[in-house]
ZALUMMAR-395309 format. One line per field, with one value per residue: residue in three letters; z, x negated, y of N, C-alpha, C in turn. Coordinates in nm, 4 decimals. Last residue first. Layout:
% ZALUMMAR-395309
gunu: ALA,...
n_w: Z,...
n_u: X,...
n_v: Y,...
ca_w: Z,...
ca_u: X,...
ca_v: Y,...
c_w: Z,...
c_u: X,...
c_v: Y,...
END
This chain:
% ZALUMMAR-395309
gunu: PHE,PRO,THR,THR,GLU,LYS,VAL,GLU,SER,GLU,ASP,GLN,HIS,LYS,VAL,LYS,VAL,GLU,GLY,SER,ASN,VAL,SER,MET,ALA,PHE,ALA,LYS,ALA,ALA,ALA,TYR,VAL,GLY,GLN,ASP,GLU,VAL,SER,GLY,VAL,ARG,GLU,VAL,GLU,TRP,GLY,PHE,TRP,LYS,GLY,LYS,ASP,ASN,SER,GLU,GLY,VAL,THR,THR,LEU,ARG,TYR,VAL,GLN,SER,TYR,MET,PRO,PRO,THR,TYR,LEU,GLY,ASN,LYS,GLY,PRO,LEU,LYS,VAL,SER,MET,MET,MET,SER,ASN,TRP,LYS,ARG,SER,LYS,LYS,LEU,GLN,THR,SER,LYS,MET,VAL,ILE,LEU,ALA,PRO,SER,PRO,VAL,CYS,ALA,ASP,ASP,LEU,VAL,MET,VAL,TYR,HIS,ASN,ALA,THR,ASN,GLU,ILE,TYR,ASN,GLY,SER,ASP,LEU,TYR,ASP,GLN,ASN,ASP,GLY,GLN,GLU,ARG,HIS,THR,LYS,SER,LEU,ILE,ASP,SER,THR,SER,PRO,HIS,ILE,ALA,VAL,PRO,ALA,GLY,SER,GLY,THR,GLY,ARG,PRO,ALA,TRP,GLU,ILE,TYR,GLN,ARG,VAL,TYR,ALA,THR,PRO,VAL,VAL,LEU,SER,GLY,LYS,LYS,GLY,ASP,PHE,LEU,GLN,GLY,THR,VAL,SER,ASN,TYR,ILE,MET,GLY,PRO,MET,ALA,GLY,ASP,VAL,GLU,GLY,VAL,GLU,PRO,SER,THR,ASN,THR,LEU,LEU,ARG,LEU,PHE,PRO,LEU,ALA,PHE,ASP,GLU,GLN,ASN,MET
n_w: -0.3496,-0.0490,-0.0383,0.0102,-0.0992,-0.2472,-0.2864,-0.4961,-0.6824,-0.7587,-0.7939,-0.6969,-0.8126,-0.7434,-0.8132,-0.7845,-0.7678,-0.9542,-1.0242,-0.8871,-0.6805,-0.5266,-0.4510,-0.3067,-0.0921,0.0258,0.1148,0.3007,0.4888,0.5787,0.6885,0.8941,1.0529,1.1330,1.2782,1.4324,1.4018,1.1887,1.3384,1.4033,1.3486,1.1798,1.0991,0.9231,0.8851,0.6503,0.7207,0.6890,0.6310,0.5293,0.2755,0.1300,0.2545,0.4481,0.6886,0.8852,1.1556,1.1114,1.1966,1.1625,1.1358,1.2069,1.0666,1.0532,0.7992,0.5946,0.3589,0.2255,0.2792,0.3974,0.2876,0.4883,0.6043,0.5560,0.4895,0.6700,0.7978,0.9783,0.8000,0.7425,0.5835,0.3694,0.2359,0.4119,0.3946,0.1296,0.1439,0.3116,0.1469,-0.0595,0.0863,0.1574,-0.0908,-0.1532,-0.0292,-0.1953,-0.4412,-0.2707,-0.1728,-0.0512,0.0750,0.1065,0.2843,0.4577,0.7987,1.0779,1.4225,1.6656,1.8150,1.7139,1.3666,1.1029,0.7552,0.5050,0.2003,-0.0729,-0.1792,-0.4634,-0.5649,-0.8576,-1.0194,-1.2122,-1.4741,-1.6200,-1.9258,-2.1327,-2.3534,-2.3007,-1.9481,-1.6645,-1.3389,-1.1034,-0.9891,-1.0826,-1.1710,-1.5042,-1.5704,-1.7306,-1.9404,-2.0871,-2.2020,-2.0184,-1.8729,-2.0157,-2.0554,-1.8151,-1.6014,-1.4320,-1.6416,-1.6174,-1.6503,-1.7423,-1.6121,-1.3103,-1.2301,-1.2413,-1.4819,-1.4535,-1.3675,-1.1297,-1.2697,-1.5830,-1.5443,-1.4786,-1.4737,-1.2792,-1.2922,-1.0157,-0.8304,-0.5783,-0.3471,-0.0826,0.1981,0.5315,0.7975,1.0516,1.3116,1.3402,1.5869,1.7847,1.6314,1.5017,1.5771,1.3262,1.2557,1.0235,0.8006,0.6295,0.4004,0.4581,0.7570,0.8394,1.0830,1.1606,1.0661,1.1446,1.2643,1.3393,1.5067,1.2567,0.9441,0.8662,0.9652,0.7495,0.5051,0.3092,0.3981,0.4617,0.6642,0.6236,0.7005,0.5125,0.4575,0.3135,0.1331,0.0758,-0.2094,-0.2260,-0.4190,-0.6545,-0.7875,-0.6540,-0.6098,-0.4867
n_u: 0.6679,0.4769,0.1519,-0.1519,-0.2734,-0.5941,-0.8590,-0.9365,-0.7461,-0.7029,-0.9634,-0.8726,-0.8590,-0.9731,-0.8379,-0.9106,-0.7714,-0.6814,-0.4190,-0.2547,-0.1667,-0.4020,-0.4400,-0.2083,-0.2484,-0.4693,-0.3544,-0.1703,-0.3455,-0.4781,-0.2658,-0.1847,-0.4140,-0.4145,-0.1812,-0.0026,0.2455,0.4644,0.7600,0.7796,0.7860,0.9500,0.8112,0.7882,0.6132,0.5053,0.4426,0.2907,0.4491,0.5474,0.7564,0.9850,1.2096,1.0403,0.9317,0.7120,0.5918,0.4820,0.3024,0.3401,0.2933,0.4655,0.4383,0.5049,0.5549,0.4767,0.4439,0.6869,0.8488,1.1966,1.5081,1.7189,2.0030,1.9885,1.8221,1.6193,1.6539,1.6154,1.5510,1.5812,1.4960,1.5480,1.3132,1.1893,1.3589,1.3186,1.0518,1.0873,1.2421,1.0603,0.8672,1.0093,1.0484,0.7897,0.6906,0.6907,0.5310,0.3617,0.1846,-0.1045,-0.2185,-0.5174,-0.6383,-0.8236,-0.7881,-0.7611,-0.7641,-0.6526,-0.8018,-0.7387,-0.6602,-0.4371,-0.4651,-0.2697,-0.1892,-0.0095,0.1199,0.2254,0.3660,0.3830,0.4490,0.2164,0.1936,-0.0614,-0.1729,-0.0908,0.0081,0.2730,0.2877,0.4913,0.5751,0.6679,0.8167,0.8420,1.0117,0.9217,0.8039,0.9216,0.7845,0.7695,0.8506,0.9730,0.7656,0.6847,0.7768,0.6858,0.7151,0.5109,0.2232,-0.0122,-0.3358,-0.5102,-0.6658,-0.8377,-1.1393,-1.2528,-1.2353,-1.0606,-1.0089,-0.8733,-0.5526,-0.5331,-0.5598,-0.2964,-0.1562,0.0742,0.2812,0.3376,0.4221,0.3059,0.3274,0.1575,0.1362,0.2216,0.0214,0.0208,-0.0942,-0.0645,-0.0050,0.0624,0.0728,-0.1764,-0.4497,-0.6777,-1.0211,-1.2453,-1.3972,-1.4023,-1.2895,-1.0520,-0.8989,-0.6319,-0.4190,-0.3253,-0.2294,-0.5135,-0.7982,-1.1264,-1.3460,-1.5775,-1.5116,-1.4756,-1.2361,-1.0710,-1.1400,-1.0016,-0.6844,-0.5209,-0.3558,-0.3842,-0.3717,-0.2961,-0.5101,-0.5774,-0.8632,-1.0425,-1.2049,-1.5349,-1.6881,-1.7658,-1.5551,-1.4980,-1.8386,-2.1272
n_v: -1.5881,-1.6223,-1.4750,-1.3710,-1.0945,-1.1185,-1.0805,-1.2528,-1.2632,-1.0026,-0.7777,-0.4401,-0.1044,0.1798,0.4939,0.8349,1.1468,1.3306,1.3579,1.5193,1.3594,1.3401,1.6081,1.6607,1.4845,1.6009,1.8406,1.7399,1.6286,1.8580,2.0048,1.8304,1.8262,2.0959,2.1191,1.8699,1.7569,1.5985,1.4539,1.0974,0.8200,0.5609,0.2518,-0.0490,-0.3504,-0.6011,-0.9531,-1.2715,-1.5947,-1.9239,-2.0867,-2.1314,-2.0402,-1.7865,-1.5388,-1.3315,-1.1340,-0.7996,-0.5004,-0.1411,0.1975,0.4879,0.8169,1.1623,1.4158,1.5693,1.4372,1.4552,1.7731,1.7670,1.8476,2.0623,2.2481,2.6100,2.8121,2.7938,2.4553,2.1516,1.8458,1.5013,1.2052,1.0437,0.9999,0.8229,0.6018,0.5298,0.4471,0.2247,0.0593,0.0121,-0.1285,-0.3517,-0.4649,-0.5398,-0.7627,-0.9825,-0.7940,-0.5214,-0.2357,-0.0950,0.1993,0.3769,0.6696,0.9274,1.0228,1.2520,1.2187,1.1527,0.9900,0.7419,0.8293,0.8049,0.8040,0.9215,0.7388,0.6229,0.3346,0.1790,-0.1134,-0.3008,-0.5859,-0.7477,-0.9779,-1.1864,-1.3459,-1.4980,-1.3764,-1.3345,-1.2542,-1.3306,-1.2770,-1.5327,-1.7312,-2.0589,-2.2551,-2.2076,-1.8760,-1.5831,-1.3254,-0.9913,-0.7641,-0.6121,-0.5116,-0.2831,-0.0319,0.2226,0.3862,0.3292,0.2436,-0.0207,-0.1056,-0.4066,-0.5896,-0.4950,-0.6782,-0.9214,-1.0409,-1.3635,-1.6159,-1.6390,-1.6111,-1.4429,-1.0817,-0.8459,-0.5298,-0.3578,-0.1008,0.1247,0.4121,0.6144,0.8741,1.0492,1.0574,0.9663,0.9201,0.6660,0.4620,0.1092,-0.1544,-0.3346,-0.5661,-0.5806,-0.3777,-0.2987,-0.2513,-0.1064,-0.0917,0.1205,-0.0098,-0.1436,-0.1883,-0.4029,-0.5358,-0.8795,-1.1160,-1.3136,-1.1269,-1.0361,-1.0535,-0.9944,-1.1267,-1.3905,-1.4793,-1.2773,-1.1659,-1.3029,-1.4361,-1.6460,-1.5563,-1.1958,-0.8480,-0.5754,-0.2936,-0.0086,0.0661,0.3728,0.4685,0.5500,0.8098,0.9192,1.0240,1.2613,1.3825,1.5603
ca_w: -0.4309,-0.1468,0.0156,-0.0395,0.0147,-0.2613,-0.1731,-0.3848,-0.6362,-0.6577,-0.8396,-0.7010,-0.7684,-0.8050,-0.7350,-0.8663,-0.6873,-0.9131,-1.0916,-0.9992,-0.7828,-0.5870,-0.5260,-0.4284,-0.1803,-0.0328,0.0184,0.1833,0.4187,0.5156,0.5783,0.7881,0.9913,1.0591,1.1509,1.4195,1.4858,1.2118,1.2524,1.4151,1.4816,1.1843,1.1938,0.9213,0.9480,0.7095,0.6422,0.7655,0.6063,0.6276,0.3640,0.0673,0.2365,0.3690,0.6293,0.7991,1.0869,1.1691,1.1160,1.2372,1.0603,1.2644,1.0748,1.0993,0.8977,0.7166,0.4440,0.2997,0.2059,0.3978,0.2978,0.3692,0.6115,0.5969,0.4045,0.6670,0.7330,0.9593,0.8986,0.7213,0.6866,0.4607,0.1709,0.3877,0.5231,0.1710,0.0590,0.3553,0.2750,-0.0877,0.0207,0.2644,-0.0192,-0.2280,0.0446,-0.0887,-0.4120,-0.3888,-0.1417,-0.1698,0.1124,0.0172,0.2548,0.3489,0.6926,0.9604,1.3088,1.5674,1.8395,1.8497,1.4705,1.2208,0.8757,0.5924,0.3364,-0.0299,-0.0814,-0.4008,-0.5000,-0.7458,-0.9847,-1.0763,-1.4348,-1.5453,-1.8191,-2.0097,-2.3478,-2.3869,-2.0884,-1.7514,-1.4734,-1.1558,-1.0068,-1.0571,-1.0353,-1.4109,-1.5882,-1.6079,-1.9151,-2.0018,-2.2850,-2.1226,-1.8183,-2.0207,-2.0804,-1.9208,-1.7139,-1.3952,-1.5561,-1.6906,-1.5517,-1.7757,-1.7578,-1.3876,-1.2459,-1.1094,-1.4524,-1.4871,-1.5004,-1.1401,-1.1492,-1.5003,-1.6154,-1.4374,-1.5525,-1.2973,-1.3307,-1.1399,-0.8656,-0.7205,-0.3830,-0.2213,0.1190,0.3875,0.7372,0.9206,1.2753,1.3069,1.4592,1.8198,1.7132,1.4240,1.6242,1.4089,1.2706,1.1450,0.8736,0.7635,0.3928,0.3749,0.6696,0.8166,0.9732,1.1884,1.1270,1.0644,1.2804,1.2400,1.5644,1.3985,1.0215,0.8261,0.9726,0.8619,0.6276,0.3268,0.3735,0.3519,0.6915,0.6280,0.6908,0.6107,0.4212,0.4440,0.1301,0.1549,-0.1337,-0.2340,-0.2955,-0.5664,-0.8456,-0.6241,-0.6394,-0.5029
ca_u: 0.7343,0.5701,0.2865,-0.0894,-0.1898,-0.4484,-0.7980,-1.0270,-0.7952,-0.6158,-0.9082,-0.9595,-0.7900,-1.0347,-0.8267,-0.9202,-0.8042,-0.8223,-0.4971,-0.3255,-0.0702,-0.3419,-0.5446,-0.2338,-0.1317,-0.4824,-0.4639,-0.1225,-0.2499,-0.5542,-0.3421,-0.0906,-0.3676,-0.5279,-0.1919,-0.1367,0.2348,0.3226,0.6933,0.8232,0.7494,0.9206,0.8947,0.7642,0.7270,0.4970,0.4907,0.3102,0.3487,0.5436,0.6424,0.8571,1.1996,1.1538,0.9312,0.8272,0.5949,0.5774,0.3227,0.3088,0.2964,0.3849,0.5022,0.4160,0.6029,0.5120,0.3249,0.6573,0.7549,1.0589,1.4177,1.6410,1.9166,2.0511,1.9399,1.6949,1.5827,1.6885,1.5119,1.6376,1.4559,1.6593,1.4118,1.1295,1.3408,1.4512,1.0877,1.0061,1.2967,1.1850,0.8324,0.9609,1.1672,0.8500,0.6846,0.7907,0.5950,0.4114,0.2928,-0.0433,-0.1467,-0.4104,-0.6346,-0.7383,-0.8763,-0.7064,-0.8457,-0.5672,-0.8224,-0.6934,-0.7260,-0.4733,-0.4628,-0.3788,-0.1643,-0.1297,0.1477,0.1063,0.3988,0.2987,0.5159,0.2646,0.2222,0.0620,-0.1871,-0.1271,-0.1371,0.2392,0.2853,0.3790,0.6057,0.5724,0.8811,0.7462,0.9592,1.0066,0.7976,0.8918,0.8749,0.7232,0.7671,1.0596,0.8366,0.6026,0.8716,0.6540,0.8058,0.6428,0.3034,0.0985,-0.2419,-0.4484,-0.6733,-0.7148,-1.0659,-1.2439,-1.3609,-1.0789,-1.0699,-1.0015,-0.6360,-0.5016,-0.5903,-0.4129,-0.1755,-0.0670,0.2794,0.2726,0.4546,0.2926,0.3752,0.2013,0.1045,0.2297,0.0998,-0.0167,-0.0197,-0.1471,0.0033,0.0460,0.1884,-0.0533,-0.3613,-0.5676,-0.9092,-1.1653,-1.3988,-1.4597,-1.4145,-1.1510,-0.9468,-0.7762,-0.4323,-0.3899,-0.1334,-0.3927,-0.7000,-1.0183,-1.2189,-1.5574,-1.5207,-1.5982,-1.3488,-1.0487,-1.1914,-1.1441,-0.7652,-0.6148,-0.4417,-0.3101,-0.4462,-0.2370,-0.4552,-0.5291,-0.7335,-1.0135,-1.0829,-1.4442,-1.6301,-1.8722,-1.6151,-1.4170,-1.6978,-2.0497
ca_v: -1.4870,-1.6789,-1.4887,-1.4924,-1.1319,-1.1308,-1.0117,-1.2272,-1.3926,-1.0594,-0.9045,-0.5568,-0.2252,0.0621,0.3709,0.7147,1.0288,1.3348,1.2546,1.5808,1.3989,1.2213,1.5376,1.7366,1.4684,1.4672,1.8456,1.8140,1.5429,1.7501,2.0617,1.8690,1.7024,2.0411,2.1910,1.9263,1.8762,1.6283,1.5506,1.2361,0.8683,0.7040,0.3257,0.0951,-0.2839,-0.4684,-0.8407,-1.1487,-1.4924,-1.8172,-2.0696,-2.1658,-2.1847,-1.8329,-1.6723,-1.3522,-1.2618,-0.8950,-0.6207,-0.2613,0.0719,0.3801,0.6856,1.0557,1.3196,1.6423,1.4535,1.3333,1.6863,1.8167,1.7323,2.0313,2.1311,2.4848,2.7914,2.9192,2.5649,2.2777,1.9455,1.6346,1.3021,1.0703,1.0855,0.9540,0.6694,0.5759,0.5610,0.3386,0.1043,0.0834,-0.0035,-0.2641,-0.4187,-0.4303,-0.6371,-0.9780,-0.9214,-0.5914,-0.3285,-0.1542,0.0780,0.3333,0.5259,0.8777,0.9735,1.1834,1.2607,1.2205,1.1328,0.7732,0.7504,0.8827,0.7224,0.9615,0.7869,0.6943,0.4386,0.2363,0.0135,-0.2594,-0.4612,-0.7298,-0.8403,-1.1661,-1.2469,-1.5681,-1.3940,-1.4479,-1.2162,-1.3613,-1.2285,-1.4365,-1.6012,-1.9521,-2.2665,-2.2798,-2.0199,-1.6567,-1.4369,-1.1009,-0.8504,-0.6680,-0.6278,-0.4036,-0.1405,0.1266,0.4093,0.2781,0.3321,0.0392,-0.0523,-0.2780,-0.5847,-0.5148,-0.5522,-0.8602,-0.9728,-1.2229,-1.6029,-1.7068,-1.6150,-1.5598,-1.2057,-0.9225,-0.6507,-0.3916,-0.2416,0.0848,0.2743,0.5855,0.7409,1.0354,1.1765,0.9401,1.0272,0.7177,0.5815,0.2249,-0.0858,-0.1938,-0.5292,-0.5754,-0.4830,-0.2515,-0.3433,-0.0945,-0.2177,0.1412,0.0651,-0.2108,-0.0811,-0.3881,-0.4399,-0.7517,-1.0257,-1.2935,-1.2335,-1.0312,-1.0116,-1.0225,-1.0032,-1.3217,-1.5714,-1.3679,-1.1027,-1.3331,-1.3163,-1.6663,-1.6726,-1.3220,-0.9729,-0.6647,-0.4233,-0.0523,0.0006,0.2526,0.4912,0.4359,0.7608,0.8715,0.9045,1.1436,1.3996,1.4373
c_w: -0.4086,-0.2219,-0.0895,0.0301,-0.0313,-0.1281,-0.1704,-0.2634,-0.5172,-0.6092,-0.7285,-0.7476,-0.7887,-0.7472,-0.8113,-0.7763,-0.7764,-0.8382,-1.0533,-1.0765,-0.9051,-0.7037,-0.5963,-0.5151,-0.3127,-0.1290,-0.0506,0.0752,0.2921,0.4339,0.5032,0.6654,0.8749,0.9867,1.0658,1.2817,1.4729,1.2889,1.2879,1.3226,1.5034,1.3280,1.1923,1.0146,0.9565,0.7796,0.7202,0.6719,0.6982,0.5947,0.4613,0.1585,0.1718,0.3460,0.5369,0.7392,1.0065,1.0889,1.1897,1.1457,1.1509,1.1807,1.1416,1.1116,0.9289,0.8297,0.5690,0.3945,0.2909,0.3157,0.2913,0.3957,0.4789,0.6004,0.4370,0.5819,0.7280,0.8964,0.8729,0.8359,0.6501,0.5709,0.2637,0.3259,0.5021,0.3041,0.0979,0.2735,0.3248,0.0399,-0.0076,0.2076,0.0984,-0.1577,-0.0315,-0.0163,-0.3031,-0.3439,-0.2718,-0.1246,-0.0117,0.0703,0.1608,0.3309,0.5858,0.8636,1.1854,1.4521,1.7417,1.8839,1.6082,1.3241,0.9930,0.7204,0.3966,0.1047,-0.0344,-0.3086,-0.4246,-0.6949,-0.8543,-1.0604,-1.2910,-1.4968,-1.7462,-1.8940,-2.2289,-2.3867,-2.1712,-1.8914,-1.5625,-1.2998,-1.0562,-1.0872,-0.9964,-1.2744,-1.4784,-1.6356,-1.7836,-1.9933,-2.2074,-2.2139,-1.9215,-1.9693,-2.0814,-1.9346,-1.8273,-1.5075,-1.5295,-1.5967,-1.6278,-1.6603,-1.8062,-1.5372,-1.3241,-1.1109,-1.3126,-1.4491,-1.5349,-1.2729,-1.1701,-1.3857,-1.5261,-1.5300,-1.5137,-1.3659,-1.3636,-1.1674,-1.0026,-0.7435,-0.5344,-0.2458,-0.0243,0.3085,0.5877,0.8826,1.1417,1.2692,1.4437,1.6951,1.7543,1.5040,1.5541,1.4502,1.3624,1.1413,1.0001,0.8403,0.5300,0.3661,0.5904,0.7206,0.9618,1.0632,1.1664,1.1394,1.1889,1.2543,1.4685,1.4465,1.1663,0.9049,0.9332,0.8616,0.7506,0.4540,0.3992,0.3210,0.5850,0.6568,0.7041,0.5949,0.5416,0.4195,0.2740,0.1254,-0.0558,-0.1480,-0.3221,-0.4345,-0.7527,-0.6791,-0.6123,-0.5351
c_u: 0.8853,0.6380,0.3741,0.0440,-0.1100,-0.3837,-0.6467,-0.9559,-0.8887,-0.6615,-0.8269,-0.8852,-0.8816,-0.9680,-0.8892,-0.9185,-0.7996,-0.8644,-0.6438,-0.4091,-0.1354,-0.2523,-0.4890,-0.3387,-0.1548,-0.3674,-0.4821,-0.2297,-0.1983,-0.4625,-0.4190,-0.1658,-0.2749,-0.4909,-0.3081,-0.1507,0.1003,0.3136,0.5455,0.7434,0.7996,0.8955,0.8539,0.8630,0.6925,0.6277,0.4799,0.3540,0.3743,0.4316,0.6577,0.7373,1.0693,1.1338,1.0513,0.8194,0.7233,0.5727,0.4147,0.3303,0.2554,0.4045,0.4061,0.4970,0.4986,0.5511,0.3519,0.5395,0.7165,0.9678,1.2739,1.5537,1.8429,1.9517,2.0125,1.8207,1.6701,1.5996,1.5890,1.5961,1.5120,1.6239,1.5261,1.2304,1.2872,1.4432,1.2238,1.0400,1.2214,1.2486,0.9573,0.9238,1.1275,0.9749,0.7429,0.7951,0.7019,0.4784,0.3439,0.0627,-0.0742,-0.3502,-0.5179,-0.7469,-0.7895,-0.8140,-0.7985,-0.6486,-0.7420,-0.7088,-0.6774,-0.5392,-0.5106,-0.3639,-0.2910,-0.1003,0.0147,0.1463,0.2763,0.3378,0.4542,0.3246,0.2721,0.0712,-0.0545,-0.1524,-0.1817,0.0898,0.2494,0.3986,0.4823,0.6101,0.7855,0.8131,0.8617,0.9400,0.8780,0.8962,0.8338,0.8277,0.7168,0.9837,0.9296,0.6772,0.8013,0.7644,0.7855,0.7444,0.4412,0.1801,-0.1358,-0.3591,-0.6181,-0.7414,-0.9380,-1.1692,-1.3636,-1.2150,-1.1035,-1.0710,-0.7618,-0.6017,-0.5516,-0.4331,-0.3069,-0.0787,0.1349,0.2989,0.3958,0.3263,0.3663,0.2423,0.1560,0.2063,0.1057,0.0745,-0.0709,-0.0566,-0.0905,0.0537,0.1819,0.0672,-0.2267,-0.4839,-0.8044,-1.0470,-1.3162,-1.4731,-1.4798,-1.2844,-1.0650,-0.8051,-0.5794,-0.3897,-0.1922,-0.2919,-0.5814,-0.9288,-1.1023,-1.4239,-1.4889,-1.6207,-1.4800,-1.1583,-1.1752,-1.2018,-0.9125,-0.6990,-0.5491,-0.4082,-0.3543,-0.3061,-0.3966,-0.4510,-0.6985,-0.8745,-1.0505,-1.3224,-1.5396,-1.8203,-1.7185,-1.4769,-1.6242,-1.9047
c_v: -1.4940,-1.5676,-1.5530,-1.5119,-1.2528,-1.1641,-1.0285,-1.1688,-1.3759,-1.1960,-0.9685,-0.6804,-0.3453,-0.0621,0.2559,0.5917,0.9049,1.2088,1.2516,1.4791,1.4631,1.2611,1.4145,1.6670,1.5397,1.4404,1.7104,1.8184,1.6108,1.6589,1.9527,1.9201,1.7340,1.9130,2.1404,1.9910,1.9454,1.7595,1.5646,1.3256,1.0108,0.7467,0.4726,0.1644,-0.1351,-0.4307,-0.7105,-1.0371,-1.3737,-1.7194,-1.9550,-2.1464,-2.2297,-1.9819,-1.6892,-1.4920,-1.2771,-1.0237,-0.7166,-0.3813,-0.0423,0.2542,0.5868,0.9272,1.2123,1.5477,1.5373,1.3493,1.5664,1.7265,1.7823,1.9093,2.1083,2.3703,2.6616,2.9077,2.6886,2.3845,2.0745,1.7267,1.4393,1.1690,1.1240,1.0500,0.8106,0.6505,0.6180,0.4628,0.2274,0.1374,0.0787,-0.1281,-0.3278,-0.3773,-0.5181,-0.8448,-0.9050,-0.7197,-0.3887,-0.2546,0.0275,0.2041,0.4977,0.7268,0.9089,1.1360,1.1835,1.2794,1.2183,0.9203,0.7954,0.7923,0.8065,0.8803,0.8486,0.7597,0.4991,0.3510,0.0631,-0.1215,-0.4130,-0.5905,-0.8375,-1.0216,-1.2320,-1.4737,-1.4784,-1.4765,-1.3401,-1.3025,-1.2437,-1.4009,-1.4929,-1.8182,-2.1577,-2.2944,-2.0885,-1.8060,-1.5015,-1.2118,-0.9722,-0.7637,-0.6913,-0.5271,-0.2763,0.0214,0.3089,0.2961,0.2737,0.1279,0.0255,-0.2360,-0.4506,-0.5113,-0.5798,-0.7290,-0.9134,-1.1685,-1.4582,-1.6900,-1.6986,-1.5730,-1.3231,-1.0421,-0.7177,-0.5270,-0.2767,-0.0626,0.2434,0.4389,0.7245,0.8914,1.1682,1.0685,0.9980,0.8335,0.6338,0.3407,0.0311,-0.1067,-0.3820,-0.5317,-0.4703,-0.3710,-0.2815,-0.1898,-0.2149,0.0111,0.0798,-0.1386,-0.1353,-0.2738,-0.4039,-0.6634,-0.8918,-1.2062,-1.2073,-1.1531,-1.0102,-0.9670,-1.0349,-1.1928,-1.5084,-1.4745,-1.1920,-1.2724,-1.3461,-1.5431,-1.6904,-1.4354,-1.0941,-0.8001,-0.4967,-0.1802,-0.0364,0.1976,0.3643,0.4671,0.6410,0.8161,0.8416,1.0144,1.2687,1.4708
END
């Protein structure tokens, strides 16, 4: 078997409109859900993760309810696709003339640590209102400094453990749940470090394939 034979889990933040709420026993808004294992994490207690790689993309979707369930196209962060979009009155979404829309998407690849500190790979997708959380997390990772033989240095992201929790948020358009990220400390288990490094190498080499799903099915419904 190879990467094509495995489904990379998504670590999702559940909202009132998430299909898992009401279908999965114990699933409640504000919880964190593993899309493959079905594991639920209490939003206040959160989940420990080791970040391994970060990829930003512009994902193109067909109008909601009309697509095949897969992205129309995935554009790299270097693309000028946003220059070809427009916004409609009262809507902060970026639309192409075709009617398709573009979502600025931050992909955080992580190793999730269970209670026994056993790591398993997953993907956390942040977009819309959560892009600021993604930027904050990236800044946190870049600000970590450790002493080395030549002075302070920034260690690889997979050397650190973070706790992800959820928090209620709101604006004049509604209420929703968002991510909170807190640095816990350095990875101490060599097995976890090795697994996280190996996953990082797989992501960066292009071996890990992600099957993004139709947002009409799993969309985190939040105000833009």
